[in-house]
KOLFINU-598355 format. One record per residue (C-alpha): x, y, z; residue in three letters. Coordinates in steps of 0.1 Angstrom, whole numbers, plus 2048, in hexadecimal, padded with zeros to 3 digits. Example, Ala and Ser with C-alpha at 12.3 -4.5 7.8 and 13.67 -1.06 7.14 Angstrom:
<atoms>
<atom <87B; 7D3; 84E>; ALA>;
<atom <889; 7F5; 847>; SER>;
</atoms>
This chain:
<atoms>
<atom <C42; CC0; E22>; MET>;
<atom <C5E; CB1; E37>; ARG>;
<atom <C7B; CC9; E3E>; LYS>;
<atom <C9D; CBD; E33>; PRO>;
<atom <CB3; CB1; E4F>; PRO>;
<atom <CCC; CCC; E5B>; PRO>;
<atom <CEF; CCA; E4D>; ILE>;
<atom <D07; CBE; E67>; ARG>;
<atom <D2C; CC3; E63>; LEU>;
<atom <D45; CAC; E71>; SER>;
<atom <D5E; CB9; E8B>; LYS>;
<atom <D7A; CB5; E72>; LYS>;
<atom <D68; CC9; E57>; VAL>;
<atom <D5E; CE3; E70>; HIS>;
<atom <D82; CE7; E7B>; ARG>;
<atom <D8D; CEB; E57>; LYS>;
<atom <D74; D06; E51>; LEU>;
<atom <D7F; D1A; E6F>; ILE>;
<atom <DA3; D16; E65>; PHE>;
<atom <D9C; D23; E42>; SER>;
<atom <D89; D41; E50>; LEU>;
<atom <DA7; D49; E67>; LEU>;
<atom <DBF; D47; E4A>; LEU>;
<atom <DA9; D60; E36>; LEU>;
<atom <DA8; D77; E53>; LEU>;
<atom <DCD; D76; E58>; ALA>;
<atom <DD3; D7D; E33>; ALA>;
<atom <DBB; D9B; E35>; ALA>;
<atom <DCF; DA9; E52>; VAL>;
<atom <DF0; DA6; E40>; VAL>;
<atom <DE2; DB7; E21>; VAL>;
<atom <DD4; DD3; E35>; SER>;
<atom <DF6; DDA; E44>; ARG>;
<atom <E07; DDD; E22>; CYS>;
<atom <E09; DF9; E0A>; MET>;
<atom <E15; DFD; DE6>; VAL>;
<atom <E30; E17; DE1>; SER>;
<atom <E3D; E24; DC0>; ARG>;
<atom <E60; E33; DC3>; THR>;
<atom <E77; E38; DA7>; GLY>;
<atom <E60; E26; D8F>; GLY>;
<atom <E61; E05; DA3>; ALA>;
<atom <E42; DF7; DB4>; VAL>;
<atom <E47; DE6; DD6>; SER>;
<atom <E30; DD9; DF0>; VAL>;
<atom <E3B; DE6; E12>; VAL>;
<atom <E2E; DD1; E2F>; PRO>;
<atom <E32; DDE; E52>; VAL>;
<atom <E3C; DBD; E62>; LEU>;
<atom <E57; DB1; E7A>; PRO>;
<atom <E74; D9E; E6C>; PRO>;
<atom <E75; D78; E6C>; ALA>;
<atom <E82; D67; E8B>; GLU>;
<atom <EA1; D51; E89>; LYS>;
<atom <EA5; D31; E9C>; ALA>;
<atom <EB6; D42; EB9>; ASP>;
<atom <E99; D5A; EBE>; GLY>;
<atom <EAB; D78; EB0>; MET>;
<atom <E9E; D8B; E92>; PRO>;
<atom <EAF; D84; E71>; SER>;
<atom <EC5; D9F; E64>; VAL>;
<atom <EB4; DB0; E46>; PRO>;
<atom <EC9; DBC; E29>; GLY>;
<atom <EDE; D9C; E27>; ARG>;
<atom <EC4; D83; E1B>; MET>;
<atom <EA5; D98; E12>; PRO>;
<atom <E83; D88; E12>; ASP>;
<atom <E72; D93; DF2>; PRO>;
<atom <E50; D8F; E03>; ARG>;
<atom <E5A; DA8; E1E>; ARG>;
<atom <E71; DC2; E0E>; PRO>;
<atom <E6D; DDB; E2A>; CYS>;
<atom <E6B; DC4; E49>; ALA>;
<atom <E8A; DD2; E58>; GLY>;
<atom <E95; DD7; E7C>; LEU>;
<atom <E99; DFC; E75>; GLU>;
<atom <E74; E03; E71>; LEU>;
<atom <E62; E14; E8E>; PRO>;
<atom <E3E; E0B; E96>; ALA>;
<atom <E27; E1D; E7E>; CYS>;
<atom <E01; E22; E80>; SER>;
<atom <E01; E38; E61>; ARG>;
<atom <E0C; E1F; E47>; GLY>;
<atom <DFC; E33; E2B>; GLU>;
<atom <E18; E4E; E2F>; PHE>;
<atom <E35; E35; E2C>; LEU>;
<atom <E4C; E38; E0E>; ILE>;
<atom <E66; E1E; E06>; ARG>;
<atom <E81; E2B; DF0>; ASN>;
<atom <E92; E0E; DDF>; GLU>;
<atom <EAE; E22; DCF>; ALA>;
<atom <EB9; E30; DF0>; GLY>;
<atom <EB0; E11; E04>; ARG>;
<atom <E9D; E24; E1F>; TYR>;
<atom <E79; E28; E2C>; THR>;
<atom <E6A; E48; E38>; LEU>;
<atom <E49; E53; E49>; LEU>;
<atom <E3E; E73; E38>; TYR>;
<atom <E2E; E90; E4B>; ASP>;
<atom <E17; EA3; E33>; THR>;
<atom <E12; EC0; E4B>; ALA>;
<atom <E37; EC8; E4F>; TYR>;
<atom <E42; EBC; E2C>; ARG>;
<atom <E5E; EA5; E37>; GLN>;
<atom <E64; E82; E46>; ALA>;
<atom <E59; E7C; E6A>; ALA>;
<atom <E75; E62; E69>; TRP>;
<atom <E8C; E50; E51>; VAL>;
<atom <E96; E2C; E58>; ALA>;
<atom <EB2; E19; E48>; TYR>;
<atom <ECD; DFF; E4C>; LEU>;
<atom <EF1; E0B; E4A>; LEU>;
<atom <F0B; DF0; E43>; THR>;
<atom <F31; DEE; E42>; ARG>;
<atom <F2F; DEA; E1D>; GLU>;
<atom <F1B; E0B; E1A>; ASP>;
<atom <F35; E1D; E2E>; VAL>;
<atom <F53; E0F; E1A>; ARG>;
<atom <F44; E14; DF7>; ARG>;
<atom <F4A; E36; DE8>; ARG>;
<atom <F3F; E36; DC3>; GLY>;
<atom <F29; E54; DC0>; ALA>;
<atom <F2F; E79; DBC>; LYS>;
<atom <F18; E8F; DD1>; ARG>;
<atom <F04; EA6; DBA>; ARG>;
<atom <EEF; EB9; DD4>; ASN>;
<atom <ED1; EB4; DBE>; ALA>;
<atom <EB6; EBD; DD7>; PHE>;
<atom <E93; EB7; DC8>; ARG>;
<atom <E70; EAC; DD0>; ARG>;
<atom <E6A; E87; DD8>; ASP>;
<atom <E58; E79; DBA>; PRO>;
<atom <E44; E61; DD0>; GLU>;
<atom <E37; E7F; DE5>; VAL>;
<atom <E2D; E91; DC5>; VAL>;
<atom <E1C; E72; DB7>; ALA>;
<atom <E07; E6E; DD6>; ARG>;
<atom <DFC; E93; DD4>; GLY>;
<atom <E0B; E9B; DF6>; TRP>;
<atom <E18; EBE; DFF>; PRO>;
<atom <E3D; EC0; DFA>; THR>;
<atom <E5A; ED8; DFF>; ALA>;
<atom <E6D; EE6; DE1>; VAL>;
<atom <E91; EEF; DE0>; ASP>;
<atom <E8B; F15; DDE>; ARG>;
<atom <E79; F14; E00>; ASP>;
<atom <E9B; F12; E10>; TYR>;
<atom <EAA; F2F; DFE>; ALA>;
<atom <EB0; F4C; E16>; GLY>;
<atom <EA0; F39; E33>; SER>;
<atom <EC0; F38; E48>; GLY>;
<atom <EBD; F12; E4A>; PHE>;
<atom <ED1; EF6; E3A>; ASP>;
<atom <EC1; EDA; E27>; ARG>;
<atom <EC9; EC0; E42>; GLY>;
<atom <EC9; E9C; E37>; HIS>;
<atom <EB8; E83; E4D>; LEU>;
<atom <EC7; E65; E3B>; LEU>;
<atom <EEA; E73; E34>; PRO>;
<atom <EF6; E75; E10>; SER>;
<atom <F16; E64; E1B>; ALA>;
<atom <F03; E45; E27>; ASP>;
<atom <EF7; E3E; E04>; ARG>;
<atom <F16; E44; DEE>; ASP>;
<atom <F1A; E25; DD9>; ASP>;
<atom <F08; E32; DB9>; SER>;
<atom <EFA; E52; DAC>; ARG>;
<atom <ED6; E44; DAE>; ALA>;
<atom <ED8; E3B; DD3>; GLU>;
<atom <EEA; E5C; DDC>; ASN>;
<atom <ED1; E71; DC8>; ASP>;
<atom <EB5; E60; DDB>; ALA>;
<atom <EC2; E70; DFB>; THR>;
<atom <EBC; E93; DEC>; PHE>;
<atom <E96; E8F; DEA>; TYR>;
<atom <E87; EAB; DFF>; LEU>;
<atom <E73; E92; E13>; SER>;
<atom <E95; E88; E22>; ASN>;
<atom <E9E; EAB; E2A>; VAL>;
<atom <E96; EC2; E47>; SER>;
<atom <E9F; EE6; E51>; PRO>;
<atom <EBE; EE5; E67>; GLN>;
<atom <ED1; F02; E75>; TYR>;
<atom <EF3; F04; E63>; PRO>;
<atom <F08; EFF; E82>; LYS>;
<atom <EF5; EE0; E8D>; LEU>;
<atom <EF5; ED1; E6A>; ASN>;
<atom <F1A; ED8; E64>; ARG>;
<atom <F27; ECF; E86>; ASN>;
<atom <F16; EB9; EA0>; GLN>;
<atom <EFE; EA8; E88>; TRP>;
<atom <F19; EA2; E6E>; ARG>;
<atom <F30; E94; E88>; LEU>;
<atom <F15; E7D; E95>; LEU>;
<atom <F0F; E70; E72>; GLU>;
<atom <F34; E69; E6D>; GLU>;
<atom <F34; E56; E8E>; GLN>;
<atom <F16; E41; E83>; VAL>;
<atom <F2A; E37; E64>; ARG>;
<atom <F48; E2D; E7A>; ARG>;
<atom <F31; E17; E8F>; TRP>;
<atom <F23; E07; E70>; ALA>;
<atom <F46; DFF; E65>; ASP>;
<atom <F4F; DF1; E87>; ARG>;
<atom <F30; DDC; E8E>; TYR>;
<atom <F27; DD3; E6A>; ASP>;
<atom <F04; DE1; E6B>; SER>;
<atom <EF1; DFD; E7D>; VAL>;
<atom <ECB; E02; E7B>; TYR>;
<atom <EC3; E27; E7A>; VAL>;
<atom <EA3; E3B; E80>; VAL>;
<atom <EA8; E60; E7C>; THR>;
<atom <E92; E7F; E79>; GLY>;
<atom <E86; EA0; E87>; GLY>;
<atom <E6C; EA2; EA3>; GLU>;
<atom <E4D; EAE; E91>; LEU>;
<atom <E38; EBB; EAE>; GLU>;
<atom <E1B; ED3; EAB>; PRO>;
<atom <E23; EF8; EA8>; GLY>;
<atom <E44; EF8; E95>; LEU>;
<atom <E50; F16; E83>; ARG>;
<atom <E52; F12; E5D>; ARG>;
<atom <E68; F1E; E41>; ILE>;
<atom <E59; F2B; E21>; ARG>;
<atom <E42; F11; E11>; GLY>;
<atom <E37; F02; E31>; GLY>;
<atom <E54; EEA; E3B>; THR>;
<atom <E56; EE7; E61>; GLY>;
<atom <E75; EEF; E75>; ILE>;
<atom <E7A; ED4; E8F>; PRO>;
<atom <E87; EDF; EB1>; ARG>;
<atom <E9A; EBE; EB5>; HIS>;
<atom <EA9; EA3; E9F>; TYR>;
<atom <EAE; E7F; EAA>; PHE>;
<atom <EBF; E5F; EA1>; LYS>;
<atom <EB7; E3C; EAF>; ALA>;
<atom <ED2; E22; EA8>; LEU>;
<atom <ED2; DFC; EAC>; LEU>;
<atom <EF0; DE5; EA7>; ALA>;
<atom <EF8; DC1; EAE>; ARG>;
<atom <F15; DB7; EC4>; ALA>;
<atom <F1D; D92; EBF>; GLU>;
<atom <EFC; D82; ECA>; LYS>;
<atom <EED; DA0; EDC>; ASP>;
<atom <EE1; DC3; ED2>; TRP>;
<atom <EE9; DE6; EDD>; ARG>;
<atom <ED5; E06; ED7>; ALA>;
<atom <EDB; E2B; EDD>; ILE>;
<atom <EC9; E4B; ED3>; ALA>;
<atom <ED2; E70; ECE>; PHE>;
<atom <EBD; E8F; ECF>; ARG>;
<atom <ECD; EB0; EC4>; LEU>;
<atom <EBD; ED2; EC7>; PRO>;
<atom <EB8; EE5; EA6>; ASN>;
<atom <EC5; F07; EB2>; VAL>;
<atom <EDB; F21; EA2>; ALA>;
<atom <EF9; F1A; EB9>; SER>;
<atom <EF6; EF7; EC8>; PRO>;
<atom <F0C; EF1; EE6>; GLU>;
<atom <F23; ED4; EEE>; GLY>;
<atom <F2C; EB6; EDA>; ARG>;
<atom <F15; E9C; ECA>; TRP>;
<atom <F1E; E84; EE5>; THR>;
<atom <F0D; E9B; EFE>; ASP>;
<atom <EEB; E93; EEF>; TYR>;
<atom <EEA; E6D; EF3>; SER>;
<atom <ECD; E5C; F05>; LEU>;
<atom <EBC; E3A; F07>; SER>;
<atom <EA4; E30; EEC>; VAL>;
<atom <E89; E2D; F06>; ASP>;
<atom <E8D; E51; F0F>; ARG>;
<atom <E8C; E5C; EEB>; LEU>;
<atom <E6C; E48; EE7>; GLU>;
<atom <E5D; E5C; F04>; GLU>;
<atom <E67; E7D; EF4>; LEU>;
<atom <E5C; E75; ED0>; THR>;
<atom <E40; E5C; ED4>; GLY>;
<atom <E51; E45; EBB>; ILE>;
<atom <E54; E20; EC3>; ASP>;
<atom <E77; E17; EB5>; PHE>;
<atom <E82; DF4; EAB>; PHE>;
<atom <E61; DE2; EB4>; PRO>;
<atom <E6C; DC4; E9F>; ALA>;
<atom <E85; DBA; EBA>; LEU>;
<atom <E78; D9F; ED1>; PRO>;
<atom <E68; DB1; EEF>; ASP>;
<atom <E81; DA4; F09>; SER>;
<atom <E9E; DB1; EF4>; ILE>;
<atom <E8D; DD2; EEB>; GLU>;
<atom <E86; DDA; F10>; ARG>;
<atom <EAA; DD3; F1A>; ARG>;
<atom <EBD; DE4; EFE>; VAL>;
<atom <EA7; E03; EFC>; GLU>;
<atom <EA8; E0A; F22>; SER>;
<atom <ECD; E10; F24>; ARG>;
<atom <EEB; E1D; F12>; VAL>;
<atom <F0B; E08; F11>; ASP>;
<atom <F25; E24; F10>; ALA>;
<atom <F42; E0C; F0A>; GLY>;
<atom <F31; DFF; EEB>; PHE>;
<atom <F28; E21; EDC>; TRP>;
<atom <F49; E31; EDE>; LYS>;
</atoms>
């Protein structure tokens, strides 16, 4: 019996097949880098993607014209290889990377705007409680009584005063995933003064992208319940000046009697990356990221 002739595809059809396969592969990669988060009863897809580029090659400013397909593609997000531990809190408008071993966020990232700073509609209730998303995922969590008698304050990472427009968004800052054990003198002095200055910068420059947290290195002491006590706390800040960007970082020791002023603990973002192992602001174009993270413009950050 004569064998049927082999099927030969034209070059045009062959190219179409290859193109279709590439599209399917790209879609699979995008899906693999997304997760579904349920916070406050709302379901949102959180892709870890860089923001869209504008015509001038600069990233678009998130928060002004949000893209519903990329609700968490903000400049504030550090690089993250552990996407399964990301939580997007829609009520508080922040994203955190949760550390299950130390029962707190490894970092919290958010955009602070001039409008955030000038709106004051909520009354602080100090309602510290477990993060419902952490509970829903079955992760270990701190509880409020863990801090009782510990000698440490419940130190906010995202400050309560940065989310003060409504009760819902202010209450979202009191989840214990956004709280870390801080010595009282640090929390009530240098750390508080730094937080106030960040709000002034947001008011001056319209927007500041913030990443903040405690350094969760191996071997930390713990309070009752297992929450780790960081030896240092950090903030990485990014703001736009006209058509360019500026960045600065701070790293403060978590000690009983910290010395000096908060200004004494400034450093470049590059240096903070070396100390923490976190890649900050990776969504910036590489040329801009290298320039702004390698230096501190003291005149800008004053």
